[in-house]
C-alpha positions, 0 to 999 in steps of 0.5 A: 500500500502507498504509505504517507511520508515518515514525517506525516506518519509521526504527526499522525501518531501524535494526533491519534494519541490526542490531547486532554483539553477543556472547551472554551466559549467566550469567558466560560470553560467547559469540563474535561474532554479530549481531542484526537484524530481518528482513522478516517481522518476526522478531527474528533472533540467532545463538546462540554456538558457544562454548556448543555443539560443533556449528553452531547455526542463527540463532534467530528470535523473532516480534516479537509474542513480545517483551515488553520490552527491558531495558538493563543486565546480568542479573547484578544480579538474581542472589544474591551470589556465595558465597566459592567462587564466584570470577569467572572470567577470562571474566566479567571481559570482561562490561561491564554498561553494554554489556549488554541483555536481550530478554524473550520469551514462552516455552513452558515459562516465563512469560518468558525473558530472552536477554542480549547484550553490544554491541560498541559501547555507543552503537549499543546504546542506539540499537538498544534504543530502536528495538526497544522502540518498534517492539515497543510500536507492533506490540503496540498494533496487535495489541491493537486488530486492524485487519483491513486492517493485518493483511491487508496485513502478511500480503500483505507476508509472502507476497510472497516476491520483494518486488515488491509482487505476489502470484501465484496460487501465493503466494496459495494458500500464504497461504490455507493458513496461514489454515486455508483450502483453495482450488483453484488454479482457484477462485483464478484465477477470483477474480483475473479477477473483481477485475481489469478487465484481467488483470495478467501478468508477462513469463512470462504469470503472473497477479498482483494488487497489494495493493489488489486483494488486499483486494478478493479477500479481501472476495470470500473472506469474503463471509459469509452470516451478515453479509448476513442481519443486514444485511437484517434491520437494513435497512427495505427488505431491502437489503444495505446500511444508511443512516446512520439505519438503522445508528444504530438498529442500534447503539443498539437491537441493540448497546446503544451509547447514546452514538451519533448520526448524525454519529458514524455518518457517520464510522464509514461513512467509516472502514469503507466502502471503496467506496460500494455505490450508484453515484449520487455524490449518494446518502446514505452507506451501509455494505455487507456488507464494511464492516459486517463490518469494523465488527463486527470492530472495537470496535463488536463487542466483547463487553464493555460499553465502560464495563467496559474502564475503572475504572467501579466505586466504588474508595472502599470498604474494601480488604475490599470487592474481589476482588484479582488475586493471584499464588502463588509469584510468584518461580517461572517454572516448577515448584516443585521445580527451576529458579530464582527470578526477578525475571521472575516478579514483573514478568510477574505485575504486567504481567498484573494481579497486585496481590498478590505472594508473597515467601518470604524466608530468611537470605542468606549475606552478611548480606542476605535472599534469596528462594527456595522452601524444601526445593527446588532453586530457586536464590535471588534477592536481596530487594533486587534483587527489590524494585527490580524490583517498585518499577519495574514495580508501577504501570505498568499500574495505580495501585492498591496492591500487597500483598506477602505476606511468608513470613518465615523470617528470623532477627531479625538479618536481619529488621532488615536486611530492614526497612531494605531495604524502607524504603530501596527503597520509600521513601514508597511503603511504607504504614506502618499507624497505631498503632491500625490494629487498631481501624480499617477498612482504607483504600480502593484510592483512598486507597492509590494508588501504595502498597505494603502488607506482609502477614504475621506482625506480632508474637508478641502478635498470634500468641498472640491468634490461637492463643487463638481456635483452640479447637474449639467442639463446636457448630460445624462441624468444619473439616478440616485438611491436614497438608501444607497447614498445615506450611509455614504453621506454620513461618512462625508459629513465627518470632519477629518483630523490632519494626522489621520488624513495624511495617511490616506493615499486614495482620497474619496471624491464624488462623481457628478453627471459630468464625468468629463469635467470630473476627470479634469477637476478630480485629483489623480489619486481620487477614488469615488464609490458607486452603488450598483444602482448608480453603476447601472445608470452610468452604464445605460447612460453612455460610454463616459465611465470607461474613460474615467476608470482608465486613470482613477480607481473606482469602487462599486458596492451592493445597493443598500437593500441587500441586508441579506449579504447577497451579491450584485452581478460584477460584470456591469462594473467590470465592463465599465472598467471599475477596478474594485467590485466589493463582494460579500465573501461570506455569501456563496452564489453565482456572482461570487463564482464570477469573481473567484473565476476572474481572480483565479488567473494571474497566479491568484495574486488579487490583481488582473490587468484590464484589457487594452481597450479599457486601459485606453479608456474605450467602452467595450460596446463601441464598434471598434471593439465589439462590432464583429465576432472575433472567435467561436468557442466550441465546447464538447461536454463529454462525461462526468466523474465522481459527481457527489450527491447533493446531500449525504443519503440522498438519491443518486443524482440525475446530472446535467451540465449548463454553460453560461457565458457572462460578458457583453449583452450580445455574448451572453448565453446559456446552453445545457445538456440533457440530464442523465438518470441515476448516474453521478459516477460516470455520466456520458453526454458527448454534446457540443455547445457553440458560443460566438464571441465578439469580446472574448477578452471580457467573457467569462465561462461558468460550467454548472452541474445540477441535479435534474428534478421534475418536481422542484428546483434543480439542486446545485451539484458543482461549478467552475468559472474561468475567463475565456481568454485563460482557457487552454484548448484541448481536452480537460478534466474540469475540477468542480467546486461543490457543496454549500461553500462552493469549495474545490471537490476532492475528485468531481470533474467534468471532461470537456474538449474546447476548440476555438475557431475563426468565424465563418464569413 
């Protein structure tokens, strides 16, 4: 059996031994318990009976749902206690240095922190280090998806009595979890095929070991679609490829330029379990099972390989890039109740956000806090929030983090706020030069590892922006929305202390109905905010916004009636060249998928260069950009693999695939395949969908799999979103994001072929 590395095995031993702990909730400490890792890679802990009058069974969390292990007490993240909030005797029992938190994915929120206090601090450190490293290694395996590792892991889970064998009954149960229905008779016949001499135990039951299980799985997944492609790629029509044939296929069909026969030989060694040709002197070959494994690997990734890295020019002005942006970053749920959380900021940054929002108010004890006005949201301290942001901001990307400050703070606490920013962020805080209003914004390259503050700078600038807001009867009328504007007006009324104002590098300005006048009068570093209602009005009113956004950073945000933290469609803003479309990261939906799809490219660094016509200030709807069809994208939906059930225990899915094109109105399209009944394991469609595109540079493709239902709404199974310009032509296994959180599935894929053809005259 393929074993874990020695280091991973050692960590597993530590985790399986477990740790004596007490559960901590706020200021309360529970009774004694234990946490440990079980044989199914589940993190198990016992909920304290102190928090409940009845027995509570141990809770299990899959290791892949653990985001991070964080040492120290969560109390440091809370706001200062009020005068009436005296610590109880119980809270004095909390030893901060003995505490740690396990951050897990949660259905209702982006993340949830579960806090514990260890009985022995020395054992805690060892356990936490082992758990963090174990989580990282398992996450890396999950992201890369090695089918052999995945199968052997499932073999171990199905091996109930841990004897290194699977019976027919155990296999049937495992296959059902794969969304595959097989008869006992069929599986028994496969057992006989793959074993030269039947394996039987003392009771006469047949069984297979792990290597035989892999061969059995090759039989089950013998795919006609793969064999057909193999015969087409072979000069002789054989169901295997020689080194030269595979080299030609990878270059001409798959579009890999950096490939030669020496590399191909190494690929065959990696993916071919056993030579398809008995002659030991014969040339190396790749048969159908090996070819399938190759196309499930990175050699079948739908994204162009270079787009997985930072491949774009990062030396242009900041206004030249789309910026991955978060709205109400401090929230992990709805906007009217719950609590603000540092977790919101950490999770957003881990998911690529480079623009964060901080709604700052006066704190009761002299230091500002972050909360959501006129709601029941419990606050968090600004200082602790900045400490968390500073720690995680550049873990996944070196490019600048912009913090939009919604300033509701009095002048006295603004001075405190300025000192907090400077003391926590130190030299990472970008201080704009005195003449910044007359200079182009710096580039992401120049601003690496820097924090920029965005917000109201001073009253003089406020008056300047208001003076430009006079209506011109010759210009299109832009509709306003009282709900959208009320919050913005409140922050504009707040006076700004110079000590804090000097830290603002993207000062707020207000757009009028005369954008061409605004371009001349606004400072070059000015940055307006527009509600989605206003964006729609500008978009429908003409082409002028695209010219303004070619030189200045603009932010758009959801309209005020979205109290459920729902998201706006980001496409309209992107078509206008708006750099920062603020999204509710805590809400998984079609719009959030589009945002993640756009920002998955360019190394997922959080910045994506806008198309040249937008850099030049041209609206994509003008004839010079999108009058004619540029390309026709042909997508063949061939088959699916390992599609999950919508909910555990549900019936096997009846899947169908739809492809959505988001972009210009004339390019928008949605087409779908037929539904395949009762087959989530290996449904086969082989249907071609065709999409003519006038502006592929701004087109985004979203592949969605749903479970067909004649009596209710079709249930979401999985999706994958990618810019059309980042698609690698050829055959691809598209890995799906599944479940409530739209997170990368362990194994679910859709097998497709994409071809771009010139339009016919």
